[in-house]
Backbone as CSV, one residue per row, in Angstrom:
resi,resn,N_x,N_y,N_z,CA_x,CA_y,CA_z,C_x,C_y,C_z
1,UNK,-7.267,137.876,-28.006,-6.178,138.348,-27.130,-6.534,138.748,-25.480
2,UNK,-7.310,138.717,-25.046,-7.104,138.805,-23.862,-6.927,137.058,-23.430
3,UNK,-7.278,136.077,-24.561,-7.116,134.878,-23.882,-6.188,134.471,-24.092
4,UNK,-5.138,135.234,-24.827,-4.150,135.003,-25.242,-2.854,135.541,-24.299
5,UNK,-3.211,136.538,-23.739,-2.483,136.953,-22.406,-2.556,136.368,-21.343
6,UNK,-4.302,135.663,-21.279,-4.071,134.669,-19.847,-3.196,133.488,-19.715
7,UNK,-3.107,132.881,-21.332,-2.367,131.728,-21.110,-0.929,131.856,-21.421
8,UNK,-0.205,133.374,-21.914,1.100,133.420,-22.036,1.191,133.553,-20.608
9,UNK,0.449,134.434,-19.368,0.804,134.485,-18.356,1.125,133.193,-17.295
10,UNK,-0.201,132.275,-17.583,-0.070,131.198,-16.971,0.986,130.571,-17.174
11,UNK,1.624,130.434,-18.464,2.548,129.796,-18.922,4.169,130.309,-18.208
12,UNK,4.127,131.802,-17.824,5.226,132.313,-17.495,5.276,132.129,-15.908
13,UNK,4.032,132.222,-15.410,3.982,131.842,-14.209,4.445,130.560,-13.915
14,UNK,4.106,129.029,-14.703,4.265,128.470,-14.222,6.230,127.874,-14.100
15,UNK,6.358,128.396,-15.715,7.937,128.273,-15.604,8.731,129.217,-14.352
16,UNK,8.047,129.775,-13.452,8.807,130.947,-12.741,8.401,130.334,-10.983
17,UNK,7.616,129.687,-11.270,7.022,128.692,-10.357,8.455,127.537,-10.597
18,UNK,8.118,126.677,-11.069,9.331,125.849,-10.996,10.687,125.963,-11.116
19,UNK,11.106,127.519,-11.608,12.822,127.495,-11.245,12.637,127.935,-9.633
20,UNK,12.042,128.492,-9.256,12.077,129.154,-7.561,12.400,127.420,-7.660
21,UNK,10.861,126.253,-7.457,11.479,125.158,-6.856,13.245,124.539,-7.103
22,UNK,13.516,124.776,-8.395,14.821,124.003,-8.620,15.742,124.926,-7.959
23,UNK,15.890,126.069,-7.445,16.290,127.007,-7.238,16.720,126.512,-5.355
24,UNK,15.405,126.549,-4.434,15.016,126.248,-3.523,16.271,124.749,-3.389
25,UNK,15.250,123.681,-4.249,15.848,121.911,-4.049,17.954,122.142,-4.259
26,UNK,18.192,123.221,-4.999,20.106,123.611,-5.094,20.699,123.695,-3.555
27,UNK,19.699,124.910,-3.204,20.078,125.406,-2.335,19.921,124.265,-1.259
28,UNK,18.956,124.034,-0.789,18.830,122.978,0.638,20.213,121.866,0.611
29,UNK,20.508,121.378,-1.313,21.197,119.832,-1.154,22.563,120.888,-0.687
30,UNK,22.869,122.090,-1.046,24.202,122.695,-1.235,24.352,123.273,-0.045
31,UNK,23.524,123.027,1.444,23.366,123.775,2.431,23.701,122.796,3.223
32,UNK,23.588,121.206,2.677,24.105,120.184,3.746,25.795,120.163,4.407
33,UNK,26.250,120.852,3.026,27.746,120.625,3.043,28.490,121.931,3.420
34,UNK,27.725,123.154,3.836,28.090,124.222,3.643,28.481,124.809,5.541
35,UNK,29.146,124.861,5.581,29.568,125.692,7.413,29.892,124.279,7.973
36,UNK,29.677,123.435,7.948,29.853,122.077,8.550,30.815,122.242,9.555
37,UNK,30.933,121.810,10.394,32.207,122.374,12.564,32.737,120.787,12.211
38,UNK,32.638,120.016,11.256,33.419,118.835,11.372,33.932,118.730,9.887
39,UNK,34.817,117.933,10.017,35.726,117.488,8.121,34.483,117.064,7.244
40,UNK,34.882,117.051,6.365,33.612,116.846,5.255,33.630,115.426,5.208
41,UNK,34.728,114.607,5.545,34.534,113.011,5.201,34.204,112.651,6.705
42,UNK,33.536,112.880,7.413,32.945,112.576,8.545,31.912,111.390,8.275
43,UNK,31.390,110.390,8.569,31.201,108.766,8.304,30.498,109.152,9.993
44,UNK,29.052,108.704,10.276,28.429,108.052,11.375,27.597,106.872,11.183
45,UNK,27.866,105.828,12.094,27.459,104.671,11.922,25.529,104.611,11.512
46,UNK,24.968,103.301,11.230,23.630,103.624,10.907,22.730,103.552,11.706
47,UNK,22.369,104.218,11.828,21.067,103.881,12.527,19.908,102.874,12.608
48,UNK,19.082,102.764,13.373,17.712,101.835,12.585,16.619,102.479,12.044
49,UNK,17.270,101.120,10.749,15.714,101.881,10.097,16.338,102.449,9.141
50,UNK,18.055,102.589,8.826,18.516,103.990,8.525,18.216,103.736,6.408
51,UNK,17.955,102.751,6.176,17.493,102.611,4.644,16.005,103.366,4.537
52,UNK,15.103,102.463,5.655,13.990,103.079,5.807,13.628,104.586,5.958
53,UNK,14.552,105.263,6.791,14.783,106.772,6.828,14.907,107.596,5.785
54,UNK,15.713,107.157,4.927,16.215,107.620,3.792,14.766,107.539,2.738
55,UNK,14.036,105.986,2.617,13.215,106.047,1.831,12.266,106.772,2.201
56,UNK,12.067,107.544,3.421,10.865,107.732,4.052,10.831,109.402,3.462
57,UNK,12.512,110.106,3.971,12.941,111.177,3.309,12.424,111.078,1.298
58,UNK,12.793,110.442,0.964,13.040,110.145,-0.800,11.320,110.274,-1.246
59,UNK,10.544,109.876,-0.029,9.042,109.909,-0.745,8.539,110.978,-0.115
60,UNK,8.854,111.776,0.876,8.666,113.364,1.519,8.667,114.558,0.121
61,UNK,10.101,114.311,-0.598,9.956,114.854,-1.486,9.211,114.599,-2.490
62,UNK,8.713,112.840,-2.935,8.240,113.175,-4.040,7.047,113.307,-4.055
63,UNK,6.564,113.140,-2.702,5.371,113.501,-2.623,4.958,114.914,-3.049
64,UNK,5.896,116.192,-1.898,5.538,117.334,-2.112,5.667,117.882,-4.203
65,UNK,6.587,117.140,-4.743,6.858,117.316,-6.192,5.570,116.404,-6.604
66,UNK,5.480,115.917,-6.366,3.946,115.881,-7.319,2.641,116.355,-6.424
67,UNK,2.930,117.316,-5.335,1.547,118.022,-5.251,1.707,119.549,-6.081
68,UNK,2.722,119.557,-5.964,2.819,120.640,-6.996,2.469,120.797,-7.849
69,UNK,3.537,119.025,-8.867,3.201,119.413,-10.368,1.500,119.308,-10.836
70,UNK,0.668,118.207,-9.636,-0.682,118.190,-9.400,-1.342,119.334,-9.734
71,UNK,-0.914,120.165,-9.364,-1.724,120.877,-9.016,-1.764,122.476,-10.275
72,UNK,-0.810,122.321,-10.469,0.230,123.360,-11.481,-0.219,122.590,-13.414
73,UNK,-0.051,121.541,-13.679,0.366,121.123,-14.672,-1.413,120.881,-15.885
74,UNK,-2.462,120.233,-14.954,-3.375,120.495,-15.545,-4.076,121.689,-15.703
75,UNK,-3.383,122.557,-15.446,-4.591,123.870,-15.290,-4.248,123.943,-16.580
76,UNK,-3.147,123.682,-17.979,-2.091,124.829,-18.886,-2.844,124.053,-20.175
77,UNK,-3.219,122.587,-20.260,-4.338,122.151,-21.267,-5.500,122.665,-21.128
78,UNK,-5.850,123.222,-19.992,-7.264,123.618,-20.084,-7.873,124.707,-20.262
79,UNK,-6.523,125.764,-19.812,-6.211,126.858,-20.395,-5.850,127.003,-21.633
80,UNK,-5.133,126.356,-22.440,-4.949,126.423,-24.013,-6.304,125.623,-24.866
81,UNK,-7.050,125.058,-24.123,-8.039,124.371,-24.871,-9.096,125.187,-24.988
82,UNK,-9.456,126.384,-23.969,-10.407,126.818,-23.750,-9.959,128.157,-24.654
83,UNK,-9.067,128.452,-24.987,-8.271,129.591,-25.244,-8.622,129.130,-27.092
84,UNK,-8.190,127.822,-27.131,-8.668,127.354,-28.725,-9.849,127.505,-29.047
85,UNK,-10.896,127.181,-28.047,-12.251,126.939,-28.398,-12.830,128.771,-28.516
86,UNK,-12.402,129.800,-27.998,-12.541,130.675,-27.806,-12.707,131.751,-29.171
87,UNK,-11.812,131.117,-30.370,-11.528,131.441,-31.148,-12.379,130.929,-32.536
88,UNK,-13.072,129.530,-31.917,-13.522,128.709,-33.451,-14.882,129.536,-33.019
89,UNK,-15.772,128.844,-33.625,-17.374,128.945,-33.691,-18.061,127.233,-34.195
90,UNK,-19.368,127.130,-33.473,-19.524,125.902,-34.149,-19.266,124.908,-33.368
91,UNK,-19.351,123.651,-34.317,-18.651,122.305,-33.134,-17.525,121.953,-33.205
92,UNK,-16.647,122.764,-33.982,-14.693,122.838,-33.267,-14.916,123.234,-32.498
93,UNK,-15.520,124.083,-31.687,-15.416,124.881,-30.550,-15.789,124.049,-29.388
94,UNK,-17.196,122.953,-29.734,-17.113,122.759,-28.348,-16.514,121.056,-28.025
95,UNK,-15.870,120.765,-29.473,-15.244,119.607,-29.275,-13.844,120.278,-28.690
96,UNK,-13.290,121.251,-28.835,-12.053,121.834,-27.999,-12.392,121.796,-26.528
97,UNK,-13.705,122.288,-26.768,-13.688,122.349,-25.228,-13.631,121.044,-23.875
98,UNK,-14.593,120.081,-25.061,-14.667,118.926,-24.471,-13.142,118.414,-24.271
99,UNK,-12.536,118.368,-25.256,-11.259,117.832,-25.160,-10.321,118.396,-24.018
100,UNK,-10.046,119.561,-23.848,-9.331,120.424,-23.088,-10.254,119.875,-21.364
101,UNK,-11.403,120.212,-21.340,-12.047,119.259,-20.047,-11.773,117.993,-19.861
102,UNK,-11.501,117.145,-21.475,-10.707,115.691,-20.628,-9.936,115.294,-20.326
103,UNK,-8.427,116.202,-21.193,-7.538,116.181,-20.767,-7.267,116.639,-19.216
104,UNK,-8.047,117.585,-18.639,-7.364,118.099,-17.343,-8.215,117.322,-16.738
105,UNK,-9.506,116.245,-16.868,-9.690,115.690,-16.000,-8.832,114.533,-16.034
106,UNK,-8.144,114.040,-17.057,-7.527,112.664,-16.965,-6.157,112.780,-16.405
107,UNK,-5.384,114.247,-16.370,-4.217,114.346,-15.563,-4.765,114.816,-14.296
108,UNK,-5.434,115.002,-13.721,-6.101,115.658,-11.990,-6.026,113.587,-11.651
109,UNK,-6.765,112.293,-12.324,-6.591,111.475,-12.032,-5.257,110.834,-11.987
110,UNK,-4.429,110.693,-12.940,-2.869,110.362,-13.146,-2.192,111.338,-11.940
111,UNK,-2.338,112.133,-11.438,-1.482,112.838,-10.488,-2.148,112.656,-9.241
112,UNK,-3.391,112.673,-8.876,-4.236,111.771,-7.792,-3.653,110.596,-7.779
113,UNK,-3.643,109.636,-8.842,-3.128,108.028,-8.939,-1.593,107.794,-7.792
114,UNK,-0.710,109.102,-8.731,0.753,108.768,-8.338,0.883,109.193,-7.008
115,UNK,-0.111,110.637,-6.431,0.140,110.633,-5.255,-0.198,109.692,-3.899
116,UNK,-1.276,109.063,-4.043,-2.117,108.160,-3.438,-1.068,107.229,-3.376
117,UNK,0.015,106.040,-4.486,0.727,105.328,-4.565,2.242,105.841,-3.358
118,UNK,2.341,107.017,-3.916,3.481,107.435,-2.997,2.882,107.646,-1.783
119,UNK,2.050,107.876,-1.444,1.484,108.185,0.351,1.573,106.618,0.919
120,UNK,1.429,105.825,-0.286,0.975,104.479,0.584,1.965,103.847,0.937
121,UNK,3.494,104.066,-0.300,4.335,103.823,-0.100,5.082,104.336,1.017
122,UNK,4.726,105.933,1.394,5.310,106.023,2.641,5.148,105.958,3.836
123,UNK,3.263,105.209,4.000,3.110,104.895,5.215,3.751,103.401,5.527
124,UNK,3.683,102.511,4.594,4.553,101.248,4.551,6.063,101.565,5.215
125,UNK,6.858,102.222,4.508,8.246,102.697,4.979,8.099,103.341,6.152
126,UNK,7.430,104.038,6.978,7.127,104.698,8.124,6.980,103.636,8.992
127,UNK,5.834,102.539,9.078,5.779,101.543,9.954,6.717,100.712,9.672
128,UNK,7.448,100.810,8.670,8.634,99.665,9.201,9.585,100.339,10.047
129,UNK,9.753,101.472,9.483,10.937,102.640,10.597,10.810,102.710,11.439
130,UNK,9.208,102.615,12.021,9.247,102.880,13.506,9.326,100.821,14.321
131,UNK,9.073,100.103,13.564,9.207,98.855,14.003,10.528,98.097,14.134
132,UNK,11.205,98.708,13.324,12.526,98.624,13.742,13.325,100.011,14.671
133,UNK,13.305,100.441,15.040,13.133,101.364,16.258,13.199,100.574,17.455
134,UNK,11.899,100.047,17.438,11.266,99.736,18.588,12.195,98.295,18.815
135,UNK,12.720,97.466,18.216,13.706,96.121,17.973,14.895,96.709,18.350
136,UNK,15.305,98.489,17.726,16.741,98.626,18.646,16.557,98.976,20.049
137,UNK,15.222,99.699,20.551,15.283,99.904,21.620,15.216,98.401,22.675
138,UNK,14.941,97.886,22.155,14.791,96.336,23.277,16.383,95.329,23.385
139,UNK,17.347,96.071,22.097,18.458,95.170,21.873,19.434,96.346,22.463
140,UNK,19.164,97.963,22.854,20.139,98.512,23.259,20.799,97.952,24.738
141,UNK,19.478,97.564,25.476,19.791,97.158,26.753,21.355,96.438,26.936
142,UNK,21.752,95.578,25.992,22.543,94.417,25.528,23.953,95.190,25.383
143,UNK,24.025,96.217,25.436,25.030,96.544,25.092,26.185,97.284,26.769
144,UNK,24.954,97.093,27.901,25.615,97.298,29.058,26.177,96.167,29.468
145,UNK,26.016,94.820,28.402,26.745,93.365,28.756,28.453,92.736,27.945
146,UNK,28.472,93.965,27.152,29.170,93.690,26.404,29.027,93.349,24.681
147,UNK,27.738,93.150,24.712,27.214,93.312,23.319,27.330,93.876,22.023
148,UNK,27.787,94.033,21.022,27.981,94.846,19.970,26.901,95.068,18.910
149,UNK,25.897,96.217,19.077,24.748,95.608,18.173,24.864,96.974,17.034
150,UNK,24.619,96.417,15.443,24.435,97.283,14.719,22.832,97.064,13.912
151,UNK,23.076,98.276,13.289,21.666,98.454,12.782,21.943,98.403,11.030
152,UNK,21.096,98.010,10.715,20.479,98.086,8.764,22.135,97.728,8.065
153,UNK,22.768,96.658,8.373,24.089,96.339,7.969,23.946,96.130,6.520
154,UNK,24.286,97.026,5.628,24.887,96.687,3.768,25.321,95.496,3.571
155,UNK,24.360,94.517,3.422,24.618,93.226,3.063,24.649,93.019,1.614
156,UNK,24.754,91.714,0.869,24.639,91.035,-0.714,25.840,91.033,-1.465
157,UNK,26.796,91.906,-1.575,27.680,91.921,-2.425,27.927,91.140,-3.520
158,UNK,26.318,91.077,-4.213,26.192,90.432,-5.569,27.526,90.032,-6.143
159,UNK,28.061,89.716,-7.245,29.145,89.705,-7.991,28.913,90.421,-9.420
160,UNK,30.222,90.444,-9.721,30.038,91.047,-11.260,29.390,90.141,-12.194
161,UNK,28.358,91.456,-12.319,27.739,90.892,-14.245,25.902,90.670,-13.235
162,UNK,26.138,89.977,-12.023,25.068,89.133,-11.053,23.663,90.597,-11.313
163,UNK,22.430,89.770,-11.438,21.308,91.248,-11.046,20.671,90.992,-10.289
164,UNK,21.196,90.331,-9.244,20.577,90.262,-7.387,21.125,91.250,-6.772
165,UNK,20.129,91.990,-6.145,20.453,93.140,-5.901,20.658,93.112,-4.602
166,UNK,21.026,94.153,-3.725,21.836,94.281,-2.313,20.899,94.326,-1.423
167,UNK,21.004,94.078,-0.378,19.765,94.323,0.831,20.439,94.406,1.832
168,UNK,19.831,94.899,2.766,20.427,94.970,4.437,20.025,94.183,5.692
169,UNK,20.752,93.568,6.237,20.284,93.435,7.334,19.469,94.089,8.731
170,UNK,18.353,94.408,8.914,17.943,94.857,9.995,18.863,94.996,11.293
171,UNK,19.297,93.978,11.672,19.918,94.150,12.870,20.768,93.367,12.778
172,UNK,22.339,93.383,13.684,23.527,92.629,14.234,23.825,92.291,15.511
173,UNK,23.730,91.481,16.226,24.338,91.664,17.029,25.137,90.236,17.599
174,UNK,26.871,90.688,17.956,27.252,89.973,18.736,27.935,89.807,19.904
175,UNK,27.596,89.017,20.066,28.440,88.894,21.827,28.667,86.885,22.008
176,UNK,29.048,86.597,23.252,29.709,85.583,23.880,28.525,84.464,23.342
177,UNK,27.427,84.619,23.287,26.787,83.218,22.221,26.535,83.561,20.791
178,UNK,27.694,84.298,20.419,27.409,84.322,18.978,27.084,85.626,17.939
179,UNK,26.734,85.329,17.098,26.282,86.476,16.223,24.842,85.991,15.694
180,UNK,23.702,87.293,16.066,22.696,87.028,15.648,22.241,88.145,14.556
181,UNK,21.522,87.638,13.468,20.917,88.096,12.056,19.706,88.237,12.637
182,UNK,19.484,89.637,12.550,17.944,89.856,13.235,17.092,90.624,12.269
183,UNK,16.255,89.563,11.522,14.995,90.855,10.493,13.748,90.801,11.469
184,UNK,13.749,91.714,10.954,12.151,92.682,11.564,11.498,93.145,10.415
185,UNK,9.858,92.093,11.033,8.710,92.976,10.383,7.842,93.289,10.946
186,UNK,7.550,94.429,10.399,6.276,94.907,11.429,5.141,94.899,10.369
187,UNK,4.178,93.846,10.866,2.614,93.408,10.341,1.842,93.832,10.775
188,UNK,1.318,94.891,9.633,-0.364,95.306,10.107,-0.865,93.988,10.724
189,UNK,-2.344,94.167,11.548,-3.105,93.043,12.412,-4.422,93.636,11.132
190,UNK,-4.841,92.158,10.680,-5.953,91.986,9.769,-6.955,91.125,10.752
191,UNK,-8.302,91.121,9.942,-8.924,90.057,10.257,-8.788,88.903,10.381
192,UNK,-9.094,88.127,11.786,-8.715,87.035,12.421,-9.590,86.089,11.637
193,UNK,-9.229,84.852,11.413,-10.199,83.386,10.831,-10.215,83.014,12.415
194,UNK,-11.427,82.491,11.574,-12.431,81.374,13.035,-10.984,80.537,13.882
195,UNK,-10.853,80.787,14.848,-10.477,79.948,15.651,-8.782,80.789,15.784
196,UNK,-8.194,82.027,15.163,-7.736,82.738,15.197,-7.804,83.719,16.506
197,UNK,-6.366,84.156,17.104,-6.616,85.357,17.933,-5.891,86.434,16.855
198,UNK,-6.324,87.686,16.962,-5.576,88.849,16.003,-4.965,89.185,16.311
199,UNK,-4.270,88.915,17.590,-2.814,89.628,17.738,-1.596,88.436,18.034
200,UNK,-2.166,87.629,17.532,-1.154,85.697,17.893,-0.687,85.785,16.329
201,UNK,0.538,85.122,16.396,1.099,84.586,15.022,1.178,83.049,15.874
202,UNK,1.485,82.136,15.297,1.384,80.529,15.612,2.936,80.254,14.463
203,UNK,4.329,79.639,15.318,5.159,79.384,14.453,5.074,77.583,14.749
204,UNK,5.708,76.766,14.315,5.373,75.720,14.383,6.687,74.647,13.978
205,UNK,7.702,75.933,13.320,8.798,75.289,13.285,8.872,75.395,11.748
206,UNK,8.590,75.215,10.681,8.009,75.000,9.392,7.615,76.212,8.770
207,UNK,6.835,77.279,9.537,5.675,77.734,8.877,5.073,79.022,9.793
208,UNK,4.632,80.288,9.541,4.154,81.595,10.074,2.759,80.724,9.759
209,UNK,1.798,81.116,10.725,0.226,81.124,11.076,0.118,82.452,11.345
210,UNK,-0.724,83.040,10.744,-0.983,84.607,10.734,-2.412,84.989,10.914
211,UNK,-3.173,85.471,11.620,-4.438,85.398,12.029,-5.134,85.178,10.624
212,UNK,-4.850,85.597,9.654,-5.160,85.830,8.067,-4.889,84.594,7.282
213,UNK,-3.679,83.467,7.494,-3.146,82.982,6.415,-2.049,82.470,6.963
214,UNK,-1.278,81.631,5.979,0.200,81.175,6.317,0.805,81.431,5.609
215,UNK,2.257,81.358,5.653,3.518,81.658,4.660,4.583,81.355,5.487
216,UNK,5.750,81.187,4.436,7.335,81.518,5.078,8.034,82.511,4.582
217,UNK,7.519,83.053,4.026,8.275,84.129,3.551,9.239,84.568,4.525
218,UNK,8.822,85.644,5.734,9.860,85.769,6.596,11.128,84.941,6.970
219,UNK,10.395,83.255,7.112,11.165,82.330,7.430,12.574,82.292,6.612
220,UNK,12.297,82.396,5.547,13.177,82.517,4.125,13.885,83.149,3.892
221,UNK,13.185,84.534,4.307,14.150,85.675,3.977,15.368,85.996,5.399
222,UNK,14.902,85.398,6.191,16.067,84.902,7.628,17.153,84.369,7.340
223,UNK,16.599,82.788,7.001,17.875,82.068,6.495,18.560,82.271,5.251
224,UNK,18.266,83.357,4.410,18.910,83.101,3.672,20.168,84.687,4.273
225,UNK,19.385,85.405,4.877,20.049,86.878,5.366,21.692,86.079,6.662
226,UNK,20.867,85.365,7.152,21.960,84.179,7.949,23.135,83.687,6.962
227,UNK,22.436,83.365,5.976,23.253,82.216,5.566,24.611,83.153,4.909
228,UNK,24.524,84.495,4.332,25.063,85.277,3.904,25.812,86.300,4.916
229,UNK,25.227,86.428,6.255,26.544,86.571,7.397,27.673,85.834,7.100
230,UNK,26.925,84.946,7.724,28.180,83.274,7.855,29.288,83.212,6.710
231,UNK,28.537,83.059,5.843,29.575,83.099,4.648,30.763,84.440,5.001
232,UNK,30.051,85.565,4.688,30.983,86.882,4.890,31.622,86.854,5.414
233,UNK,31.484,86.699,7.412,32.441,86.417,8.054,33.296,85.550,8.034
234,UNK,33.011,84.228,8.110,34.226,82.929,7.864,34.840,83.498,6.511
235,UNK,34.401,84.263,5.446,35.711,84.783,4.768,36.554,85.162,5.175
236,UNK,35.741,86.199,5.700,37.206,87.871,6.410,38.021,87.303,8.055
237,UNK,37.605,86.271,8.426,37.672,85.810,9.741,38.807,84.787,9.149
238,UNK,38.433,83.520,8.279,39.723,82.782,7.979,38.773,81.513,8.645
239,UNK,37.377,81.371,9.307,36.728,79.904,10.025,35.487,80.388,10.223
240,UNK,34.994,79.192,10.380,33.354,79.361,10.938,33.321,79.925,11.939
241,UNK,32.142,80.834,12.130,31.493,81.694,13.246,30.167,81.083,13.516
242,UNK,29.630,80.873,14.468,27.737,80.907,14.678,27.019,81.849,14.562
243,UNK,26.400,81.727,13.390,25.437,83.269,13.501,23.930,82.317,13.163
244,UNK,22.918,83.454,14.267,21.601,82.751,14.362,20.824,83.795,13.573
245,UNK,20.083,82.482,13.696,18.593,83.892,13.005,17.803,84.189,13.748
246,UNK,17.274,85.396,13.715,15.925,85.160,14.342,15.272,86.061,13.748
247,UNK,13.601,85.954,14.059,12.855,86.997,12.831,12.013,87.772,14.303
248,UNK,12.134,88.302,14.188,11.449,89.438,15.303,9.659,90.264,14.828
249,UNK,9.053,90.273,15.845,7.642,90.657,14.771,7.210,91.812,16.129
250,UNK,7.204,92.966,16.055,6.873,94.262,16.766,5.581,93.821,17.164
251,UNK,4.913,93.904,18.180,3.479,94.460,18.615,2.916,92.609,18.551
252,UNK,3.060,91.834,18.557,2.706,90.591,18.312,3.325,89.756,19.523
253,UNK,1.964,88.616,19.665,2.753,87.735,20.521,2.643,86.467,19.357
254,UNK,3.883,85.943,20.114,4.143,84.630,19.349,4.262,82.929,19.975
255,UNK,3.198,82.791,19.152,3.201,81.594,20.029,3.870,80.318,19.786
256,UNK,4.415,79.803,19.916,5.920,78.525,19.755,5.154,77.130,20.106
257,UNK,4.798,76.569,18.502,4.681,75.002,18.728,5.515,74.106,18.210
258,UNK,6.807,74.552,17.914,8.114,73.951,17.379,9.340,74.981,17.504
259,UNK,10.722,73.991,17.073,11.736,74.913,17.180,11.657,74.846,15.656
260,UNK,12.188,75.239,14.866,13.157,75.678,13.517,14.317,76.205,13.070
261,UNK,15.069,76.352,12.199,15.841,76.864,12.060,16.122,78.499,12.583
262,UNK,15.218,78.945,12.668,14.917,80.431,12.713,14.103,80.414,13.969
263,UNK,14.368,81.280,14.756,14.026,81.518,15.931,12.789,82.769,15.948
264,UNK,11.743,82.676,16.136,10.876,83.503,16.041,10.058,84.096,17.182
265,UNK,10.331,85.670,17.546,10.485,85.987,18.936,9.548,87.232,18.656
266,UNK,9.065,87.610,20.040,8.403,89.361,20.427,9.585,89.891,20.815
267,UNK,9.771,91.352,20.372,10.890,92.283,20.694,11.264,92.291,22.464
268,UNK,10.012,91.489,22.801,10.583,91.636,24.614,11.225,90.765,25.109
269,UNK,11.442,89.513,24.064,12.383,88.454,24.251,13.425,88.464,23.756
270,UNK,14.058,88.812,23.028,15.189,89.556,22.667,16.154,88.925,23.226
271,UNK,16.459,90.272,24.632,17.803,90.026,25.470,17.591,88.795,26.116
272,UNK,16.355,88.172,26.884,16.804,86.579,27.052,17.335,85.379,26.087
273,UNK,16.834,85.534,24.748,17.279,84.551,24.010,18.599,85.153,23.318
274,UNK,19.476,86.334,23.269,20.778,86.906,22.871,21.843,86.701,24.275
275,UNK,21.375,87.010,25.261,22.438,87.116,26.186,23.031,85.711,27.148
276,UNK,22.524,84.620,26.001,22.699,82.972,26.792,23.017,82.253,26.144
277,UNK,24.416,81.908,26.235,25.555,80.963,25.824,25.016,79.914,25.746
278,UNK,25.015,78.737,24.666,24.557,77.120,24.502,25.577,76.763,25.836
279,UNK,24.615,75.544,26.734,25.092,75.063,27.879,26.843,74.322,26.980
280,UNK,27.344,73.578,27.497,28.359,72.742,27.518,28.275,71.380,26.777
281,UNK,28.367,70.629,26.100,27.974,69.376,26.101,28.234,68.055,26.742
282,UNK,28.677,68.081,27.691,29.564,67.293,28.669,28.883,68.237,30.305
283,UNK,29.287,69.460,30.249,29.006,69.509,31.937,27.459,70.673,32.120
284,UNK,27.143,71.002,30.776,25.645,71.474,30.707,25.797,73.159,31.313
285,UNK,26.972,73.681,31.495,27.523,74.856,31.967,27.362,75.636,30.672
286,UNK,27.267,76.669,30.622,27.114,77.481,29.195,28.534,78.405,29.303
287,UNK,28.560,77.998,27.966,30.121,77.862,27.738,29.768,79.338,26.587
288,UNK,30.860,80.050,26.600,30.741,81.096,25.448,31.440,81.009,24.278
289,UNK,30.528,80.963,23.026,31.228,81.027,21.782,32.405,81.736,21.534
290,UNK,32.526,82.869,21.305,32.713,83.466,21.371,33.820,84.518,22.361
291,UNK,35.022,84.605,21.812,35.873,85.266,23.032,35.695,86.875,22.613
292,UNK,36.229,87.701,23.894,36.204,89.160,23.900,37.070,89.312,22.318
293,UNK,37.948,88.695,21.959,38.824,89.353,20.934,38.346,89.360,19.372
294,UNK,37.325,87.915,19.053,36.734,87.346,18.418,35.344,88.486,18.045
295,UNK,35.177,88.519,19.314,34.023,89.367,19.243,34.239,91.553,18.345
296,UNK,35.553,91.581,19.133,36.248,92.515,18.583,36.356,92.780,16.665
297,UNK,36.998,91.732,16.404,37.202,91.321,15.162,36.026,91.862,14.365
298,UNK,35.103,90.655,14.623,33.824,90.622,14.281,33.098,91.831,14.049
299,UNK,33.495,93.111,14.881,32.785,93.937,15.154,33.152,94.932,14.055
300,UNK,34.786,94.617,14.404,35.410,95.688,13.208,34.874,95.518,11.880
301,UNK,34.979,94.435,11.439,34.103,94.171,9.782,32.714,94.829,9.765
302,UNK,31.669,94.572,10.735,30.793,95.494,10.724,30.433,96.296,10.491
303,UNK,31.595,97.721,11.635,31.119,98.767,11.950,31.836,99.125,10.411
304,UNK,32.972,98.535,9.779,33.770,99.206,7.800,32.224,99.111,7.209
305,UNK,31.473,98.573,7.140,29.839,98.038,6.534,29.026,99.110,6.879
306,UNK,29.050,99.798,8.086,27.939,100.514,8.910,28.217,101.945,8.655
307,UNK,29.010,102.175,8.631,29.853,103.740,8.972,29.942,104.407,7.475
308,UNK,28.474,104.400,6.963,28.348,105.084,5.519,27.635,106.525,5.929
309,UNK,27.094,107.229,6.827,25.655,108.261,7.397,26.953,109.505,7.015
310,UNK,25.992,110.238,6.231,27.262,111.615,5.963,26.035,112.841,5.648
311,UNK,26.192,113.865,6.159,25.630,114.726,5.997,24.880,115.292,4.671
């Protein structure tokens, strides 16, 4: 009877604990809209890494939830198993005890793996967010020269029935030299191969050579996203607009040994690469690709997509 009382007490405590968690979550969600000093439909522009910021916040809640679940759930099969064992005798008692310990251990392992997975995703998202904020800081001075800067621009717009997921453009800059679609890749440094420096990425116009190997993933992604943005702006404005692809690696030195469709840069090189209209074909004098009215028109289209941050 005392064992049964303990099990019931543990079950009651668990249900009360979960009810309190659900209530706190509901109150937190409701408080976001309570007594706000501005209209309910107020929307802000997206900041650097807005999607990643939301992802980090979501993972924070998942980690907290997993920790709470991991601390409580395994206790109950263990308690139930020991209760069953206490009313049995002989080998059935031993089997019940072993099974309860086995289930307890299995649940601990499952919860631990789940927690580690969430923490690894959190680390990656937080690293990416920090990299995008670094790039944003280097883009910010361009505002003083009349450039319009947007972050985490929602894109993709898949047609009805398509399985292609939407995506985001990390940064878009609009200025006299044209429109620049900037993809940020925050890569951790790894062990360097012989003949390679641990802090350098070599770009030959076709592929990226990291200290540990080569790939074209970032280049292909930057090309696809730039093509989408060029198509979107052409449809909105009714005429083609020059859109340039930039791929940026915060914390890395870029060694360029060739030119390609994508310009690969360190964040410090961004202002000079963007605030530089192309020279005219005959005079060699820089000629703005976009006039102020077109810059403003493009900025309006991008702002409409980016103004979706709410309380």
